[in-house]
C-alpha positions, 0 to 999 in steps of 0.5 A: 144905786142906793138901796131903798126901803119900803115905806108908807106915803101920807098926805098932810091933810088926808094922811092916806097910806099907800102901802107896798111902794118902795121909796124909789117908786114913791119918789119918782126918782127913777134911774140914777143915770145923770144924777150925782150926790152933791152933799151927804152925811152919816148919821149916828144912832141916838145915844145918851152918850151925848147930850143932843135933842135927837135923843128925845126927838122933836114935835111941831118943829121945823128943821132947817139943815144947812148943806154945802154943795159940791156939784151943781145941777138943773134938778134936785132931790133930797134923801131923808132917813129914819134909819135909827128910829124906833117909831114911824117918822111923819114928815109934814112938809119939806122944802129946799132953797139957797141960803145967801147971807152969812150968820142967819137962816134966811133963804132966797125967796125966789129960789125956794122949792117945795118938795114932794114924795110921790106927789104928796107934800108929806110922807111917813117913813117907817122905822129903819127906812129911807126915802128920796123926794121927787125931783124938782127943777132948781138951778143948784150952783157948785159950792152953794149953801142950801137950806133943807127944811123938814117940818116934823108935826108929831112926836118923832121919838129919838132920831139919828143925828150927826153932832160934829158937823162944823156947820151951822144949821137951824130949827124953829117952832111950828111949820116954817118949811119953805119960808124965806125968813130965818127969824125965830130959827135957833142955831144948832151944830147937828144934822138930823133927818136929811141924809143926802142931796142929789142933783141932775148933772149928766156932764159930771163923771159921777160921785167920789166919796170920802170915808173919814173920821173927825180929822176931816171935819175940823177947821172954821165953822161954815168956812168950806175949808175941809179937805174934801171941799177944797178938793171939790173946788180944785176938780171944778177948776180943772174939769169944769162941768165934767168934774166929779162931785166930792162928798164925805160921809164922816163920823166923829169917833169913827174907827176902822175896825170897832163899832162903839156905842155910838159910831159904826166902824168903817168896815160895818158901814162901808157898803151902805154909806159909801158904795151905795152912794149915787153914781159912786166912781171912786172912794178916798179912805182916811181913817185909823187914828181913833183905832189907835187913840181910843184904847188909851181912854178911860172905859166910859160909854163914850169910848166903849169898847176901848179894845186895843188893836194891833198893827196887823189887825189894822192892816187886815181891816184895810184889806177888807175895805179894799176887797169890798170896793173892788167887788163892786168895781169902785176904785179906792184910794188910801191915806196914811194916818196923821199924827196924834202925839200930844193930843189930850181929850177930856183930861186924858192923853190920847196917844202913847209911845206904843201907839206911835210905833203902831202908826208908823208900822201901819203907815209904812205898810200903806206907803208900800202896798199896791192894793189901793189905786194909790195911797196919798201921804196925808201924814207927811203933808201935815207932820212936823219935819223936825218931829213926825209925831206932831203936826207942823206949826199952824197945821193943827190946833190940838195936834190931832184935828187939822186947822184950815191950813192943815186941811189945805195941806191934806187936799194938796197932797192928793193927785187929782189927775190920778183920781180923775182917771180912776173915776173915768174908767170905773165900772161900778156894779150894783149891790147883790140883792 
């Protein structure tokens, strides 16, 4: 069960505070039994390392955040966050509805649902807090594009965001939450405020979480061709309603060991972003390329700190993550590190012969270790058979980020039957208070 923070509820008109209620109590979310996460993301703390509206915040603006579902369900609830905020975040109104037309922000009028929080249309989330909306009856389909509207009437100050989403979301001036028309909405490639969407689906085995870096979020924008999305469809083809929901909590620039000025390390965020996910039943861990590549970069804010790490340190890092998963009773699968040779970022080579030696040493250990349930050989799936330092032709557009073809090859290297068996037998334990 996801840990909840204390918050204050505020009705839009009266803005009356209800103190001392936890987010779960306020939302009426109740038990997680029968619920799965159908979409989630990881959000970065605001930083001027990037030019993003989230660094300044919003006022009198409606965000329409786009999410591609994994599992369907008969009810839905939405998680909002002010995790990295310095001031209370006032939510004036929120709504959810399916998008049905490509390349615009329209919602399907007959399927739009207003969201409430403890029965109130608005809510104030304190700094560092999260909240789950009340559950609302709504037929959510698998692989469906949803728009989550959040109206922010007051100055928010800097708020968290995910800037590398490969997804088109929108925002508009004024209160447009719950309106079907997308006219006046401006496109954005960032996600804000919305941290997760859950659906009631008692037939599903549960939620499988992929913890990844930007290697897992590339390809065509809005195409639904990232490997966790492909994997989700394959599970559904084989197990229909029993299929687990496959979601990914991905940060661009993610490193296994090092927290940079903007991205938390896998080790630091693993408990919160992965193991605390609703009804988590298994984990797919695919990180490591940035630990090797970032030390080659100039010492500027976007990369800092640019500390180098050894293969042995990386291996110990993987062991730490596995230990956290096992302590919670959650099966964890690993993946070999894909190639990086030839990639150039901001004019600087991202790779070196020394880093390639480390990658091969780490991958050799990953292929031989038994601490994971299984290690899937993503590197072998995408690398050039004539030169394993590089991607095979067509599998990457820059030799570090997979194309749609590369994402497909990664997805097909996963033994879905093995993952399903692990998810079915998992007996997760709650986090210690």
